[in-house]
MIKOLZA-163949 format. One record per residue (C-alpha): x, y, z. Coordinates in steps of 0.05 Angstrom, whole numbers, padded with zeros to 5 digits. Each point is the difference from the previous one (the first is absolute). Layout:
BEGIN
<pt><east>X</east><north>Y</north><up>Z</up></pt>
...
//
This chain:
BEGIN
<pt><east>01535</east><north>01944</north><up>01587</up></pt>
<pt><east>00057</east><north>-00004</north><up>00031</up></pt>
<pt><east>00022</east><north>-00064</north><up>00041</up></pt>
<pt><east>00035</east><north>-00009</north><up>00076</up></pt>
<pt><east>00071</east><north>00034</north><up>00007</up></pt>
<pt><east>00050</east><north>-00002</north><up>00045</up></pt>
<pt><east>00003</east><north>00067</north><up>00035</up></pt>
<pt><east>00066</east><north>00058</north><up>-00008</up></pt>
<pt><east>00029</east><north>00038</north><up>00042</up></pt>
<pt><east>-00027</east><north>00059</north><up>-00043</up></pt>
<pt><east>-00079</east><north>-00029</north><up>00019</up></pt>
<pt><east>00005</east><north>00009</north><up>00064</up></pt>
<pt><east>-00035</east><north>00065</north><up>00011</up></pt>
<pt><east>-00052</east><north>-00028</north><up>-00040</up></pt>
<pt><east>-00004</east><north>-00057</north><up>00041</up></pt>
<pt><east>00011</east><north>00032</north><up>00068</up></pt>
<pt><east>-00058</east><north>00059</north><up>-00014</up></pt>
<pt><east>-00046</east><north>-00061</north><up>-00022</up></pt>
<pt><east>00009</east><north>-00047</north><up>00053</up></pt>
<pt><east>-00003</east><north>00057</north><up>00062</up></pt>
<pt><east>-00057</east><north>00026</north><up>-00041</up></pt>
<pt><east>-00036</east><north>-00066</north><up>00006</up></pt>
<pt><east>00033</east><north>-00026</north><up>00083</up></pt>
<pt><east>00012</east><north>00063</north><up>00034</up></pt>
<pt><east>-00027</east><north>00066</north><up>-00026</up></pt>
<pt><east>-00082</east><north>-00034</north><up>-00016</up></pt>
<pt><east>00016</east><north>-00031</north><up>00061</up></pt>
<pt><east>00006</east><north>00068</north><up>00042</up></pt>
<pt><east>00077</east><north>-00015</north><up>00011</up></pt>
<pt><east>00039</east><north>00051</north><up>-00021</up></pt>
<pt><east>00066</east><north>00003</north><up>00040</up></pt>
<pt><east>00024</east><north>-00082</north><up>-00031</up></pt>
<pt><east>00028</east><north>-00022</north><up>-00071</up></pt>
<pt><east>-00001</east><north>-00068</north><up>-00028</up></pt>
<pt><east>00068</east><north>00026</north><up>-00026</up></pt>
<pt><east>00033</east><north>-00001</north><up>00075</up></pt>
<pt><east>-00056</east><north>-00046</north><up>00025</up></pt>
<pt><east>00021</east><north>-00059</north><up>-00034</up></pt>
<pt><east>00080</east><north>00019</north><up>-00022</up></pt>
<pt><east>00023</east><north>-00063</north><up>-00017</up></pt>
<pt><east>-00049</east><north>-00010</north><up>-00048</up></pt>
<pt><east>00008</east><north>00057</north><up>-00042</up></pt>
<pt><east>00080</east><north>-00017</north><up>00017</up></pt>
<pt><east>00054</east><north>-00002</north><up>-00074</up></pt>
<pt><east>-00005</east><north>-00073</north><up>00021</up></pt>
<pt><east>-00070</east><north>-00010</north><up>-00012</up></pt>
<pt><east>-00027</east><north>00066</north><up>-00047</up></pt>
<pt><east>-00006</east><north>-00064</north><up>-00052</up></pt>
<pt><east>-00051</east><north>-00025</north><up>00038</up></pt>
<pt><east>-00052</east><north>00047</north><up>-00001</up></pt>
<pt><east>-00042</east><north>-00001</north><up>-00051</up></pt>
<pt><east>-00043</east><north>00059</north><up>-00044</up></pt>
<pt><east>-00047</east><north>-00002</north><up>-00050</up></pt>
<pt><east>-00012</east><north>00069</north><up>-00041</up></pt>
<pt><east>-00070</east><north>00026</north><up>-00028</up></pt>
<pt><east>00014</east><north>00079</north><up>-00043</up></pt>
<pt><east>00071</east><north>00003</north><up>00014</up></pt>
<pt><east>-00002</east><north>-00009</north><up>00079</up></pt>
<pt><east>00010</east><north>-00054</north><up>00057</up></pt>
<pt><east>-00071</east><north>-00024</north><up>00019</up></pt>
<pt><east>00009</east><north>-00068</north><up>00035</up></pt>
<pt><east>00052</east><north>-00029</north><up>00034</up></pt>
<pt><east>00020</east><north>-00064</north><up>00048</up></pt>
<pt><east>00061</east><north>-00023</north><up>00035</up></pt>
<pt><east>00042</east><north>-00070</north><up>00023</up></pt>
<pt><east>00048</east><north>00013</north><up>00049</up></pt>
<pt><east>00041</east><north>-00074</north><up>00005</up></pt>
<pt><east>00017</east><north>-00010</north><up>00068</up></pt>
<pt><east>00027</east><north>-00070</north><up>00033</up></pt>
<pt><east>-00017</east><north>-00013</north><up>00068</up></pt>
<pt><east>00042</east><north>-00052</north><up>00043</up></pt>
<pt><east>-00046</east><north>-00063</north><up>00033</up></pt>
<pt><east>00041</east><north>-00036</north><up>00060</up></pt>
<pt><east>00056</east><north>-00004</north><up>-00047</up></pt>
<pt><east>-00038</east><north>-00003</north><up>-00074</up></pt>
<pt><east>-00010</east><north>00062</north><up>-00050</up></pt>
<pt><east>-00063</east><north>00010</north><up>-00033</up></pt>
<pt><east>00002</east><north>00055</north><up>-00056</up></pt>
<pt><east>-00065</east><north>00039</north><up>00005</up></pt>
<pt><east>-00031</east><north>00049</north><up>-00044</up></pt>
<pt><east>-00033</east><north>00063</north><up>00033</up></pt>
<pt><east>-00051</east><north>00038</north><up>-00044</up></pt>
<pt><east>-00007</east><north>00060</north><up>00011</up></pt>
<pt><east>-00044</east><north>00071</north><up>-00027</up></pt>
<pt><east>-00042</east><north>-00027</north><up>-00040</up></pt>
<pt><east>-00034</east><north>00056</north><up>-00018</up></pt>
<pt><east>-00031</east><north>00033</north><up>-00070</up></pt>
<pt><east>-00027</east><north>00070</north><up>-00013</up></pt>
<pt><east>-00075</east><north>00000</north><up>00013</up></pt>
<pt><east>-00013</east><north>00037</north><up>-00068</up></pt>
<pt><east>00035</east><north>-00071</north><up>-00028</up></pt>
<pt><east>-00030</east><north>-00049</north><up>00051</up></pt>
<pt><east>-00040</east><north>-00063</north><up>-00027</up></pt>
<pt><east>00028</east><north>-00010</north><up>-00067</up></pt>
<pt><east>00050</east><north>-00065</north><up>00029</up></pt>
<pt><east>00059</east><north>00048</north><up>00008</up></pt>
<pt><east>00017</east><north>-00032</north><up>00066</up></pt>
<pt><east>-00007</east><north>-00072</north><up>-00016</up></pt>
<pt><east>00043</east><north>00012</north><up>-00058</up></pt>
<pt><east>00057</east><north>00021</north><up>00039</up></pt>
<pt><east>-00022</east><north>-00056</north><up>00054</up></pt>
<pt><east>00013</east><north>-00045</north><up>-00057</up></pt>
<pt><east>00060</east><north>00028</north><up>-00024</up></pt>
<pt><east>00039</east><north>-00004</north><up>00066</up></pt>
<pt><east>-00034</east><north>-00066</north><up>00020</up></pt>
<pt><east>00043</east><north>-00025</north><up>-00067</up></pt>
<pt><east>00062</east><north>00044</north><up>00021</up></pt>
<pt><east>00001</east><north>-00029</north><up>00079</up></pt>
<pt><east>00032</east><north>-00059</north><up>-00009</up></pt>
<pt><east>00055</east><north>00023</north><up>-00046</up></pt>
<pt><east>00012</east><north>00036</north><up>00069</up></pt>
<pt><east>00011</east><north>-00063</north><up>00037</up></pt>
<pt><east>-00072</east><north>00012</north><up>00033</up></pt>
<pt><east>-00026</east><north>-00062</north><up>00023</up></pt>
<pt><east>-00057</east><north>00031</north><up>00031</up></pt>
<pt><east>-00044</east><north>00071</north><up>-00014</up></pt>
<pt><east>-00020</east><north>00037</north><up>00062</up></pt>
<pt><east>-00059</east><north>00062</north><up>-00002</up></pt>
<pt><east>-00040</east><north>00033</north><up>00057</up></pt>
<pt><east>-00075</east><north>00016</north><up>-00041</up></pt>
<pt><east>-00064</east><north>00024</north><up>00015</up></pt>
<pt><east>-00030</east><north>-00030</north><up>-00059</up></pt>
<pt><east>00022</east><north>-00080</north><up>-00002</up></pt>
<pt><east>-00047</east><north>-00007</north><up>-00060</up></pt>
<pt><east>00039</east><north>00027</north><up>-00039</up></pt>
<pt><east>00060</east><north>-00027</north><up>00011</up></pt>
<pt><east>-00032</east><north>-00071</north><up>00007</up></pt>
<pt><east>-00024</east><north>00012</north><up>-00073</up></pt>
<pt><east>00079</east><north>-00002</north><up>-00008</up></pt>
<pt><east>00023</east><north>-00058</north><up>00032</up></pt>
<pt><east>00011</east><north>00028</north><up>00076</up></pt>
<pt><east>-00027</east><north>-00034</north><up>00052</up></pt>
<pt><east>-00016</east><north>00022</north><up>00077</up></pt>
<pt><east>00043</east><north>-00024</north><up>00063</up></pt>
<pt><east>-00004</east><north>00008</north><up>00066</up></pt>
<pt><east>00062</east><north>00024</north><up>00043</up></pt>
<pt><east>00002</east><north>-00041</north><up>00066</up></pt>
<pt><east>00018</east><north>00046</north><up>00064</up></pt>
<pt><east>-00041</east><north>00054</north><up>00045</up></pt>
<pt><east>-00021</east><north>00071</north><up>-00017</up></pt>
<pt><east>-00011</east><north>00043</north><up>00069</up></pt>
<pt><east>-00046</east><north>00065</north><up>-00027</up></pt>
<pt><east>-00005</east><north>00037</north><up>00065</up></pt>
<pt><east>00032</east><north>-00015</north><up>00066</up></pt>
<pt><east>-00036</east><north>00015</north><up>00070</up></pt>
<pt><east>00059</east><north>00012</north><up>00044</up></pt>
<pt><east>00065</east><north>00012</north><up>-00018</up></pt>
<pt><east>00037</east><north>-00038</north><up>00057</up></pt>
<pt><east>00072</east><north>00021</north><up>00002</up></pt>
<pt><east>00060</east><north>-00043</north><up>00009</up></pt>
<pt><east>00052</east><north>00025</north><up>00062</up></pt>
<pt><east>00042</east><north>00038</north><up>-00061</up></pt>
<pt><east>00047</east><north>-00046</north><up>-00016</up></pt>
<pt><east>00030</east><north>00040</north><up>-00064</up></pt>
<pt><east>00022</east><north>00073</north><up>-00014</up></pt>
<pt><east>-00051</east><north>00006</north><up>-00057</up></pt>
<pt><east>00018</east><north>00052</north><up>-00058</up></pt>
<pt><east>-00012</east><north>00021</north><up>-00065</up></pt>
<pt><east>00038</east><north>-00029</north><up>-00062</up></pt>
<pt><east>00061</east><north>00041</north><up>-00018</up></pt>
<pt><east>00034</east><north>-00042</north><up>-00067</up></pt>
<pt><east>00063</east><north>00016</north><up>00018</up></pt>
<pt><east>-00009</east><north>-00038</north><up>00071</up></pt>
<pt><east>-00043</east><north>-00056</north><up>-00013</up></pt>
<pt><east>-00009</east><north>-00011</north><up>-00068</up></pt>
<pt><east>00053</east><north>-00062</north><up>-00007</up></pt>
<pt><east>-00028</east><north>-00027</north><up>00071</up></pt>
<pt><east>-00069</east><north>00007</north><up>-00025</up></pt>
<pt><east>00011</east><north>-00036</north><up>-00069</up></pt>
<pt><east>00031</east><north>-00052</north><up>00042</up></pt>
<pt><east>-00058</east><north>-00015</north><up>00049</up></pt>
<pt><east>-00050</east><north>-00004</north><up>-00052</up></pt>
<pt><east>00044</east><north>-00058</north><up>-00046</up></pt>
<pt><east>00004</east><north>-00030</north><up>00070</up></pt>
<pt><east>-00083</east><north>-00012</north><up>-00006</up></pt>
<pt><east>-00016</east><north>-00078</north><up>-00025</up></pt>
<pt><east>-00044</east><north>00036</north><up>-00050</up></pt>
<pt><east>00020</east><north>00064</north><up>-00027</up></pt>
<pt><east>00011</east><north>00035</north><up>-00071</up></pt>
<pt><east>00077</east><north>-00008</north><up>-00028</up></pt>
<pt><east>00023</east><north>00077</north><up>-00002</up></pt>
<pt><east>00065</east><north>00030</north><up>-00016</up></pt>
<pt><east>00026</east><north>00057</north><up>00045</up></pt>
<pt><east>-00017</east><north>00056</north><up>-00050</up></pt>
<pt><east>-00069</east><north>-00027</north><up>-00004</up></pt>
<pt><east>-00013</east><north>00005</north><up>00071</up></pt>
<pt><east>00030</east><north>00059</north><up>00013</up></pt>
<pt><east>-00063</east><north>00023</north><up>-00048</up></pt>
<pt><east>-00052</east><north>-00037</north><up>00039</up></pt>
<pt><east>00027</east><north>00025</north><up>00062</up></pt>
<pt><east>-00007</east><north>00068</north><up>-00014</up></pt>
<pt><east>-00074</east><north>00001</north><up>-00046</up></pt>
<pt><east>-00045</east><north>00062</north><up>00010</up></pt>
<pt><east>-00046</east><north>-00004</north><up>00065</up></pt>
<pt><east>00034</east><north>-00068</north><up>00024</up></pt>
<pt><east>00043</east><north>00008</north><up>00057</up></pt>
<pt><east>00031</east><north>-00051</north><up>00039</up></pt>
<pt><east>00019</east><north>-00006</north><up>00067</up></pt>
<pt><east>00055</east><north>-00033</north><up>00031</up></pt>
<pt><east>00012</east><north>-00038</north><up>00064</up></pt>
<pt><east>00070</east><north>-00001</north><up>00023</up></pt>
<pt><east>00034</east><north>-00031</north><up>00062</up></pt>
<pt><east>00073</east><north>00036</north><up>00006</up></pt>
<pt><east>-00005</east><north>00040</north><up>-00062</up></pt>
<pt><east>-00011</east><north>-00069</north><up>-00043</up></pt>
<pt><east>-00061</east><north>-00006</north><up>-00034</up></pt>
<pt><east>-00030</east><north>-00068</north><up>00009</up></pt>
<pt><east>-00070</east><north>00021</north><up>-00025</up></pt>
<pt><east>-00039</east><north>00041</north><up>-00046</up></pt>
<pt><east>-00073</east><north>00018</north><up>-00015</up></pt>
<pt><east>-00036</east><north>00035</north><up>-00060</up></pt>
<pt><east>-00056</east><north>00057</north><up>00020</up></pt>
<pt><east>-00037</east><north>-00003</north><up>-00071</up></pt>
<pt><east>-00042</east><north>00076</north><up>-00011</up></pt>
<pt><east>-00003</east><north>-00009</north><up>-00072</up></pt>
<pt><east>-00061</east><north>-00006</north><up>-00033</up></pt>
<pt><east>00027</east><north>-00060</north><up>-00041</up></pt>
<pt><east>00027</east><north>-00032</north><up>00071</up></pt>
<pt><east>-00041</east><north>00006</north><up>00065</up></pt>
<pt><east>00021</east><north>-00029</north><up>00061</up></pt>
<pt><east>00072</east><north>-00036</north><up>00029</up></pt>
<pt><east>00015</east><north>-00036</north><up>-00060</up></pt>
<pt><east>00061</east><north>-00018</north><up>00006</up></pt>
<pt><east>00060</east><north>-00022</north><up>00067</up></pt>
<pt><east>00051</east><north>-00042</north><up>00011</up></pt>
<pt><east>00033</east><north>-00024</north><up>00070</up></pt>
<pt><east>-00020</east><north>-00046</north><up>00053</up></pt>
<pt><east>-00069</east><north>-00003</north><up>00009</up></pt>
<pt><east>00009</east><north>00031</north><up>00083</up></pt>
<pt><east>00036</east><north>00067</north><up>-00034</up></pt>
<pt><east>-00044</east><north>00008</north><up>-00070</up></pt>
<pt><east>-00067</east><north>-00004</north><up>00059</up></pt>
<pt><east>00038</east><north>00053</north><up>00036</up></pt>
<pt><east>00008</east><north>00048</north><up>-00062</up></pt>
<pt><east>-00072</east><north>-00016</north><up>-00014</up></pt>
<pt><east>-00031</east><north>00015</north><up>00073</up></pt>
<pt><east>00042</east><north>00065</north><up>-00008</up></pt>
<pt><east>-00026</east><north>00033</north><up>-00071</up></pt>
<pt><east>-00077</east><north>-00019</north><up>00034</up></pt>
<pt><east>00014</east><north>00036</north><up>00064</up></pt>
<pt><east>00023</east><north>00066</north><up>-00040</up></pt>
<pt><east>-00049</east><north>-00014</north><up>-00062</up></pt>
<pt><east>-00063</east><north>-00034</north><up>00032</up></pt>
<pt><east>-00024</east><north>-00071</north><up>-00034</up></pt>
<pt><east>00038</east><north>-00023</north><up>-00069</up></pt>
<pt><east>-00022</east><north>-00053</north><up>-00057</up></pt>
<pt><east>00058</east><north>-00056</north><up>00024</up></pt>
<pt><east>00009</east><north>-00061</north><up>-00051</up></pt>
<pt><east>00023</east><north>-00066</north><up>00034</up></pt>
<pt><east>00038</east><north>-00047</north><up>-00051</up></pt>
<pt><east>00002</east><north>-00078</north><up>00026</up></pt>
<pt><east>00079</east><north>00009</north><up>00009</up></pt>
<pt><east>-00024</east><north>00049</north><up>00060</up></pt>
<pt><east>-00045</east><north>-00039</north><up>00042</up></pt>
<pt><east>00033</east><north>00023</north><up>00059</up></pt>
<pt><east>-00026</east><north>00070</north><up>-00016</up></pt>
<pt><east>-00075</east><north>-00032</north><up>00003</up></pt>
<pt><east>00004</east><north>-00020</north><up>00060</up></pt>
<pt><east>00035</east><north>00066</north><up>00025</up></pt>
<pt><east>-00063</east><north>00033</north><up>-00036</up></pt>
<pt><east>-00054</east><north>-00040</north><up>00030</up></pt>
<pt><east>00023</east><north>00010</north><up>00080</up></pt>
<pt><east>00007</east><north>00076</north><up>-00016</up></pt>
<pt><east>-00074</east><north>-00001</north><up>-00026</up></pt>
<pt><east>00009</east><north>00009</north><up>-00074</up></pt>
<pt><east>-00056</east><north>-00020</north><up>-00042</up></pt>
<pt><east>00026</east><north>-00054</north><up>-00039</up></pt>
<pt><east>-00029</east><north>-00032</north><up>-00072</up></pt>
<pt><east>00024</east><north>-00052</north><up>-00054</up></pt>
<pt><east>00043</east><north>00038</north><up>-00051</up></pt>
<pt><east>-00043</east><north>00000</north><up>-00066</up></pt>
<pt><east>00060</east><north>00039</north><up>-00039</up></pt>
<pt><east>00077</east><north>00004</north><up>00013</up></pt>
<pt><east>-00015</east><north>00072</north><up>-00019</up></pt>
<pt><east>-00054</east><north>00013</north><up>00054</up></pt>
<pt><east>-00059</east><north>00017</north><up>-00054</up></pt>
<pt><east>-00031</east><north>-00017</north><up>-00068</up></pt>
<pt><east>00017</east><north>-00069</north><up>-00038</up></pt>
<pt><east>00063</east><north>-00030</north><up>00007</up></pt>
<pt><east>00014</east><north>-00039</north><up>-00068</up></pt>
<pt><east>00046</east><north>-00046</north><up>-00043</up></pt>
<pt><east>00017</east><north>-00028</north><up>-00067</up></pt>
<pt><east>00037</east><north>-00060</north><up>00003</up></pt>
<pt><east>00054</east><north>-00001</north><up>-00064</up></pt>
<pt><east>00043</east><north>-00063</north><up>00034</up></pt>
<pt><east>-00048</east><north>-00056</north><up>00022</up></pt>
<pt><east>00050</east><north>-00034</north><up>00043</up></pt>
<pt><east>-00013</east><north>00060</north><up>00042</up></pt>
<pt><east>-00062</east><north>-00027</north><up>00019</up></pt>
<pt><east>00028</east><north>-00064</north><up>00020</up></pt>
<pt><east>00039</east><north>00033</north><up>00056</up></pt>
<pt><east>-00062</east><north>00028</north><up>00045</up></pt>
<pt><east>00042</east><north>00066</north><up>-00002</up></pt>
<pt><east>-00060</east><north>00033</north><up>-00037</up></pt>
<pt><east>-00039</east><north>-00003</north><up>00053</up></pt>
<pt><east>00050</east><north>00023</north><up>00047</up></pt>
<pt><east>00007</east><north>00069</north><up>-00038</up></pt>
<pt><east>00040</east><north>00048</north><up>00032</up></pt>
<pt><east>00001</east><north>00054</north><up>-00035</up></pt>
<pt><east>00006</east><north>00067</north><up>00050</up></pt>
<pt><east>00019</east><north>00062</north><up>00035</up></pt>
<pt><east>00037</east><north>00049</north><up>-00050</up></pt>
<pt><east>-00001</east><north>-00051</north><up>-00059</up></pt>
<pt><east>-00073</east><north>00011</north><up>-00014</up></pt>
<pt><east>-00012</east><north>00034</north><up>-00054</up></pt>
//
C-alpha cells in the first residue's frame, strides 16, 4: 500500500486532471482549472506541500497545505491553509483523505504553522482529525435592494499590472489585518482567472481597489483596500453595472457595514470568512488560543483557498 508522499513536477498532469475532474468538470465548470485558480499552491515553492497517494500506478488522492503569514495589528501568525482535499470516486471510503490529512498535520509545525485553517461542507470528517469550527466576526450582504451611487469622486479603471501593481500591493499591506504577500505573489493573485480587479484613481494615483470574484471558487466582492468611502464607491460602481453582489464585510471595515445599511442592503452576521461552508481551525500552537486571535481570524479575499 502506497503511503502519502510529496508531489513532484512530473505528478502535476495527473494531479490537475484528478482535481479538475472533481472540483470543476463534475460541477459543470469547463472554463477553469485548479492549476491557474491556485497558482501559489502549485508554485515551485509550495509543490512539496502537496501530498498524493497512488494506487495501481496512478494518483488517486490529493491534499495540500498552503502556508501564509497574517498580520494582526502588528502581530504575526503563521496559518496553514488546507486546500484541494480530494479522492478519485473509485477509491473513496478507504481512509486515503484522512491519511493525507494526518501526514500534513504532522508536517505543518515544521513549516512554522501555528494554526491550520480550512473551509468544508463535511465538518464531521475534519472534527475526527482534531479540527474545530469557528465563526468569523463580520457581516455578509447577499443582495442589494438599491445601489445608492456616490458622487463619483474616483476615476474607475480596470487593473493593469504595469500601472497598478505596486500601489495595490501597498494598499493591501496597509490594511490593519492582512496577509503578508511578496510583490510577485500579489502579481499572481491580482490576475487570477475570472477575478477582475477595479481600481479607483484620484489624479492618476490608485487610492482603492475591489476584486469581483466570478469564479466558481471565489464569488462576489471578495477583497478590497483603501479608504472605506472610496471602496464603497467601487462597490456601487460594480452593483450599478452588474446588479446585486455578495459582499463580505469584515470587522476591520465597520464603516462599509453602515454604508450598506444606509443603501438599503440586507446584512446578516458572517458565518464564515469565505461566505459559505464551515470554517475550521486546528490549533498547533496552544499559545495562540490565549491571544484571542482565533476569534478574530481574518483570512479572506484572494488568499481564500
